[in-house]
C-alpha positions in Angstrom: -19.4 -18.3 107.0 -23.3 -18.5 106.7 -25.5 -17.8 109.5 -26.9 -21.4 109.3 -23.3 -22.8 109.8 -22.5 -20.6 112.7 -25.6 -21.8 114.3 -24.9 -25.4 114.0 -21.5 -24.9 115.6 -23.1 -22.9 118.4 -25.5 -25.5 119.1 -23.0 -28.1 118.9 -20.8 -26.5 121.5 -23.6 -26.1 123.8 -24.7 -29.6 123.5 -21.1 -31.1 123.9 -20.3 -29.0 126.8 -23.6 -30.0 128.5 -22.6 -33.5 128.0 -19.1 -33.0 129.2 -20.4 -31.3 132.5 -23.0 -34.1 133.1 -20.8 -37.2 132.5 -17.2 -36.3 132.7 -16.8 -33.5 135.2 -15.6 -34.8 138.5 -16.0 -31.6 140.7 -19.2 -31.8 142.8 -19.4 -28.1 142.5 -20.4 -28.5 138.8 -23.1 -31.2 139.6 -26.1 -28.8 139.1 -24.4 -26.5 136.5 -26.4 -26.2 133.3 -25.3 -24.6 129.8 -28.0 -22.4 129.0 -26.7 -20.6 125.8 -23.4 -20.0 123.8 -22.5 -16.8 122.1 -19.7 -16.9 119.4 -17.8 -14.1 118.4 -17.8 -13.3 114.6 -14.4 -14.9 113.9 -15.4 -18.1 116.1 -12.3 -17.6 118.4 -14.2 -16.9 121.4 -17.3 -18.6 122.9 -19.2 -17.0 125.9 -20.9 -19.7 127.7 -24.0 -18.6 129.7 -24.5 -21.0 132.9 -27.1 -21.5 135.3 -27.1 -23.5 138.6 -30.7 -24.2 138.9 -31.3 -24.5 142.4 -28.0 -26.3 143.1 -25.9 -25.6 146.3 -23.5 -23.5 144.5 -24.0 -19.9 143.4 -23.6 -19.0 139.7 -20.8 -16.7 140.4 -18.9 -19.8 142.2 -19.8 -22.0 139.2 -18.1 -19.6 136.8 -15.0 -19.4 139.0 -14.8 -23.3 138.9 -15.7 -23.5 135.2 -12.9 -20.9 134.5 -10.5 -23.1 136.6 -11.4 -26.2 134.3 -11.8 -24.4 130.9 -8.5 -26.0 129.5 -10.1 -29.4 130.3 -13.3 -28.4 128.9 -11.9 -27.1 125.8 -9.5 -30.2 125.2 -12.5 -32.3 125.7 -14.5 -30.3 123.0 -11.7 -30.3 120.5 -12.0 -34.3 120.9 -15.6 -34.3 120.2 -16.0 -31.6 117.5 -14.6 -31.5 113.9 -13.4 -27.8 114.0 -10.2 -26.4 112.7 -9.9 -24.2 116.0 -12.0 -24.9 119.1 -13.1 -21.3 120.4 -11.6 -20.0 123.8 -14.3 -20.5 126.5 -15.5 -17.8 128.7 -18.1 -18.3 131.3 -20.9 -16.0 132.7 -23.7 -16.4 134.7 -27.2 -16.6 133.0 -28.9 -13.6 134.5 -32.3 -14.4 132.5 -34.0 -16.2 135.4 -33.0 -13.6 137.9 -34.3 -10.9 135.7 -37.5 -12.7 134.9 -38.1 -12.9 138.8 -37.2 -9.1 139.2 -39.9 -8.1 136.6 -42.5 -10.3 138.2 -41.8 -8.9 141.6 -42.1 -5.3 140.1 -45.5 -6.2 138.3 -46.8 -7.7 141.5 -45.8 -4.4 143.5 -47.7 -2.4 140.9 -50.9 -4.6 141.2 -51.2 -3.9 144.9 -53.8 -1.5 145.8 -52.5 1.7 147.5 
């Protein structure tokens, strides 16, 4: 499969999961959850979904636990919306990019302070 085709599938999964979470999810703990990125395995059997809560009342770890509980529903909804032979198995992880960026900014600010 070409890199371009894999990228299209990755973007479609990201977009459709975002729509499902925004419009279909009934669990209030998923209200502030945002799909930040999707990583596909080489054989397209697994999709690692990076999520962030972006200031919601739920921690990213709790959001991952809730999403894991609902992964069967999410995968079946993806199957209805995407024209794929096999919908990847979903794995959820917190997106640590914002947390890492804040930590780097903090370290740089400490480095700028006069001794």
